[in-house]
C-alpha positions as CSV (number, residue, x, y, z in Angstrom):
1,X,86.0,122.8,147.7
2,X,84.2,124.4,144.8
3,X,84.9,122.9,141.6
4,X,84.9,125.0,138.2
5,X,82.4,123.6,135.8
6,X,84.0,122.2,132.4
7,X,83.3,123.6,129.5
8,X,80.7,121.6,127.0
9,X,82.6,122.7,124.1
10,X,84.9,120.0,122.8
11,X,87.3,122.6,120.9
12,X,87.6,124.5,124.1
13,X,88.4,120.9,126.2
14,X,90.8,120.1,123.3
15,X,92.7,123.6,123.5
16,X,92.7,122.9,127.5
17,X,93.9,119.5,127.2
18,X,97.0,120.7,124.7
19,X,97.7,123.7,127.0
20,X,98.3,121.2,129.9
21,X,100.3,119.1,127.8
22,X,102.6,121.9,127.1
23,X,102.9,122.6,130.8
24,X,104.0,119.1,131.3
25,X,106.6,119.4,128.5
26,X,107.9,122.3,130.2
27,X,108.2,120.5,133.4
28,X,110.1,117.6,132.0
29,X,113.0,119.8,131.7
30,X,113.0,121.4,135.1
31,X,112.7,118.1,136.7
32,X,115.3,116.6,134.5
33,X,117.6,119.5,135.3
34,X,117.3,118.9,139.2
35,X,117.6,115.1,138.8
36,X,120.9,115.6,136.9
37,X,122.2,118.0,139.6
38,X,121.4,115.5,142.3
39,X,123.0,112.8,140.4
40,X,126.0,114.5,139.2
41,X,126.8,116.1,142.7
42,X,125.8,112.9,144.7
43,X,123.7,114.9,146.9
44,X,121.8,111.6,147.7
45,X,125.1,110.3,149.0
46,X,125.2,107.3,147.2
47,X,121.5,106.4,147.8
48,X,120.2,107.6,144.1
49,X,117.7,104.9,143.4
50,X,116.8,104.8,147.0
51,X,115.9,108.7,146.8
52,X,114.3,108.2,143.9
53,X,111.9,106.1,145.2
54,X,111.2,108.4,147.9
55,X,109.8,110.8,145.2
56,X,108.0,108.1,143.5
57,X,110.6,107.9,140.6
58,X,111.7,104.8,139.0
59,X,115.3,105.0,137.6
60,X,114.4,104.6,134.0
61,X,111.8,107.7,134.0
62,X,114.4,109.7,135.8
63,X,117.1,108.8,133.2
64,X,114.6,109.6,130.3
65,X,114.0,113.0,132.0
66,X,117.7,113.9,132.4
67,X,118.2,112.8,128.6
68,X,115.3,115.2,127.7
69,X,117.1,118.1,129.6
70,X,120.4,117.3,128.0
71,X,119.1,116.9,124.5
72,X,116.3,119.7,124.2
73,X,116.8,122.1,127.0
74,X,118.7,124.5,124.8
75,X,115.9,124.6,122.3
76,X,113.3,127.3,123.0
77,X,110.8,125.6,120.8
78,X,111.0,122.2,122.5
79,X,109.7,123.9,125.6
80,X,106.1,124.3,124.4
81,X,105.9,120.5,123.1
82,X,104.1,117.8,124.8
83,X,105.8,115.3,127.0
84,X,105.1,112.5,124.6
85,X,106.8,114.0,121.6
86,X,110.0,115.0,123.6
87,X,110.3,111.5,125.1
88,X,109.8,110.2,121.3
89,X,112.5,112.3,120.4
90,X,115.0,110.8,122.8
91,X,116.0,108.0,120.4
92,X,116.6,110.2,117.3
93,X,119.7,109.5,115.5
94,X,122.8,111.0,117.2
95,X,123.8,112.6,114.1
96,X,120.6,114.9,113.9
97,X,120.7,118.3,115.3
98,X,118.1,118.4,117.7
99,X,117.1,122.3,117.5
100,X,117.2,121.8,113.6
101,X,114.8,118.8,113.7
102,X,112.2,120.7,115.8
103,X,112.3,124.0,113.8
104,X,112.4,122.6,110.4
105,X,109.4,120.6,108.4
106,X,109.7,117.1,107.8
107,X,107.8,114.9,105.0
108,X,105.6,112.4,106.8
109,X,105.8,109.1,104.9
110,X,102.4,108.0,105.0
111,X,100.8,111.1,103.9
112,X,103.5,112.8,102.0
113,X,102.7,116.3,104.0
114,X,105.2,118.6,105.2
115,X,105.0,119.5,109.1
116,X,107.0,120.7,112.0
117,X,107.2,118.5,115.1
118,X,104.7,121.0,116.7
119,X,102.0,120.1,114.1
120,X,102.5,116.3,114.1
121,X,100.6,113.5,115.7
122,X,103.0,111.3,117.9
123,X,102.3,108.6,115.1
124,X,103.5,110.8,112.4
125,X,106.5,111.7,114.5
126,X,107.6,108.2,114.8
127,X,106.9,107.6,111.2
128,X,109.4,110.3,110.3
129,X,112.0,109.2,113.1
130,X,111.7,105.6,111.7
131,X,112.3,107.0,108.1
132,X,115.5,109.1,109.5
133,X,116.9,105.8,111.2
134,X,116.4,103.9,108.0
135,X,117.9,106.5,105.8
136,X,120.9,106.6,108.3
137,X,121.3,102.9,108.2
138,X,121.5,102.7,104.7
139,X,123.9,105.3,104.5
140,X,126.0,103.6,107.1
141,X,125.7,100.3,105.2
142,X,126.9,102.1,102.3
143,X,129.8,103.5,103.7
144,X,130.7,100.0,105.3
145,X,130.3,98.6,101.9
146,X,132.7,101.4,100.5
147,X,135.3,100.8,103.5
148,X,135.1,97.1,102.7
149,X,135.8,97.4,99.1
150,X,138.6,99.9,99.8
151,X,140.3,97.2,101.8
152,X,139.7,94.5,99.4
153,X,141.3,96.7,96.7
154,X,144.3,97.2,98.8
155,X,144.8,93.4,99.1
156,X,144.5,93.0,95.6
157,X,147.0,95.7,94.6
158,X,149.5,94.0,96.9
159,X,148.8,90.7,95.2
160,X,149.2,92.1,91.7
161,X,152.3,94.0,92.9
162,X,153.9,90.8,94.2
163,X,152.9,89.0,90.6
164,X,154.4,91.7,88.6
165,X,157.7,91.5,90.6
166,X,157.7,88.0,90.1
167,X,160.5,86.9,87.6
168,X,159.6,83.8,85.1
169,X,156.0,83.9,85.5
170,X,154.0,80.8,84.5
171,X,151.0,80.8,82.2
172,X,149.1,80.0,85.4
173,X,150.5,83.2,87.0
174,X,149.8,85.4,84.0
175,X,146.1,84.1,84.3
176,X,146.0,85.0,87.7
177,X,147.5,88.4,87.3
178,X,144.9,89.1,84.3
179,X,142.3,87.9,86.7
180,X,143.2,90.2,89.6
181,X,143.9,92.9,87.5
182,X,140.3,92.7,86.2
183,X,138.7,92.3,89.6
184,X,140.7,95.3,90.6
185,X,139.3,97.4,87.7
186,X,135.4,96.3,88.7
187,X,136.4,96.9,92.5
188,X,137.5,100.5,91.5
189,X,134.3,101.1,89.6
190,X,132.2,99.7,92.5
191,X,133.9,102.1,95.0
192,X,133.2,105.1,92.8
193,X,129.6,104.0,92.2
194,X,129.1,103.7,96.0
195,X,130.9,107.3,96.6
196,X,128.5,108.9,93.8
197,X,125.6,107.1,95.4
198,X,126.5,108.7,98.9
199,X,126.8,111.9,97.5
200,X,123.7,111.8,95.5
201,X,121.6,110.6,98.4
202,X,123.3,113.7,100.4
203,X,122.6,116.2,97.7
204,X,119.2,114.9,97.2
205,X,118.3,115.5,100.9
206,X,120.0,119.0,100.9
207,X,118.1,120.0,97.7
208,X,114.6,118.9,98.9
209,X,115.2,121.1,102.0
210,X,116.7,123.9,99.6
211,X,113.7,123.8,97.3
212,X,111.2,123.9,99.9
213,X,112.7,127.0,101.5
214,X,113.0,128.6,98.1
215,X,109.4,127.7,97.1
216,X,108.2,129.4,100.2
217,X,110.4,132.3,99.6
218,X,109.3,132.9,96.0
219,X,105.5,132.3,96.8
220,X,105.9,135.1,99.6
221,X,107.7,137.5,97.6
222,X,105.2,137.1,94.5
223,X,102.3,137.8,96.8
224,X,104.1,140.8,98.2
225,X,105.0,142.1,94.8
226,X,101.6,141.7,93.4
227,X,99.8,143.5,96.3
228,X,102.3,146.4,96.3
229,X,102.3,146.9,92.5
230,X,98.7,146.6,92.0
231,X,98.1,149.1,94.9
232,X,100.8,151.2,93.0
233,X,98.8,151.1,89.8
234,X,95.5,151.3,91.5
235,X,96.7,154.6,93.0
236,X,97.7,156.1,89.5
237,X,94.4,154.6,88.0
238,X,92.0,156.6,90.4
239,X,93.1,159.9,89.0
240,X,92.5,158.8,85.2
241,X,90.0,156.2,85.4
242,X,87.6,158.1,83.3
243,X,90.3,158.1,80.4
244,X,89.7,155.5,77.4
245,X,93.2,154.5,77.2
246,X,93.6,153.8,80.8
247,X,90.5,151.5,81.0
248,X,91.9,149.6,78.1
249,X,95.1,149.3,79.5
250,X,93.6,148.0,82.5
251,X,91.1,145.5,80.8
252,X,93.9,143.9,78.8
253,X,96.1,143.5,81.8
254,X,93.6,141.7,83.7
255,X,92.7,139.3,80.8
256,X,96.3,138.6,80.2
257,X,96.8,138.4,84.1
258,X,94.0,135.7,84.3
259,X,95.2,133.9,81.4
260,X,98.6,133.4,82.9
261,X,97.4,132.8,86.5
262,X,95.0,129.9,84.9
263,X,98.0,128.5,83.0
264,X,100.2,128.4,86.2
265,X,97.5,127.2,88.3
266,X,96.8,124.2,86.0
267,X,100.4,123.5,86.2
268,X,100.5,123.6,90.1
269,X,97.1,121.8,90.2
270,X,98.1,118.8,88.2
271,X,101.1,118.2,90.9
272,X,99.0,118.8,93.9
273,X,96.2,116.4,92.9
274,X,98.6,113.8,92.0
275,X,100.0,113.9,95.7
276,X,96.5,114.2,97.0
277,X,95.4,111.3,95.2
278,X,98.3,109.5,96.6
279,X,97.6,110.5,99.9
280,X,94.1,109.5,99.7
281,X,95.0,106.0,98.7
282,X,97.4,105.9,101.9
283,X,94.8,107.1,104.1
284,X,92.3,104.5,102.6
285,X,94.7,102.0,103.1
286,X,95.5,102.9,106.8
287,X,91.7,102.8,107.4
288,X,91.3,99.4,106.5
289,X,94.2,98.5,108.7
290,X,92.9,100.1,111.6
291,X,89.3,98.6,111.4
292,X,91.0,95.1,111.7
293,X,93.3,96.2,114.5
294,X,91.4,98.5,116.3
295,X,92.1,101.9,117.5
296,X,95.3,102.4,119.6
297,X,95.8,104.8,122.6
298,X,98.3,107.6,122.6
299,X,100.5,107.1,125.7
300,X,102.1,109.6,127.3
301,X,103.4,108.4,130.6
302,X,107.3,108.2,130.6
303,X,107.3,104.6,131.9
304,X,105.1,103.1,129.3
305,X,106.4,105.1,126.1
306,X,108.2,102.6,123.7
307,X,111.8,103.2,123.3
308,X,112.1,102.2,119.8
309,X,109.5,102.6,116.8
310,X,105.9,101.8,117.4
């Protein structure tokens, strides 16, 4: 059998590998769909694991493919993702909408870059997933603290009510009542603080997404306006380009535009350079760690991929 010669161009080889990885990703959903059908319909007549062995599947791999089909098959973009990313996303928090997660950009903690899942490495995807889990855990803990504080406040209120109803309160009772009342005030403040923190955290996350979207829209509109308006102005200038006044207006416009752009560019550049500097420090730190620990291979096989964060 004649074998096709492989390219000696590394870029071509890379593109070919990525293409096959995407094909593998699409196959996961089709396999998962059929595995689910066999399991749900009991087509193996109670011999699910035996049947899996007959097609060289272990139960864990089969279950992960079924989960991939259930979680991501309705997302058009996910069919283009490589297998390793699909399996990595299976352990995303349940509160995360899978479609939105794939289609939106996310900030990679170690670099500060905004990327979609398709543009991330598996390592970057794990970073983002870990950050989401940590944020959700902080929010869950804050809500538990709030609920505990509310329960404690209810208990305090009952104790205060009983003391207030007590006739002929002693000095000790009065002191106790004052202490409980003060604790009740402090607890109320704590509850309000926890509620504000939860609201602020959610608002901040929504605002970052909103700001990124609006920034892209504004830059896109600015670029379009400049192109259209300059083209329109140039069209009119062509017919009067020999007039001194027209030339003076054009020269003044370009001088003012250059000054405005230079000023605005410096404001943007300052922020961008700060982020680039921070990202470079992070990269240098990771290189140092990498030198000590050595390189780690990217694992794609479903049976060997870690379920948690690597």
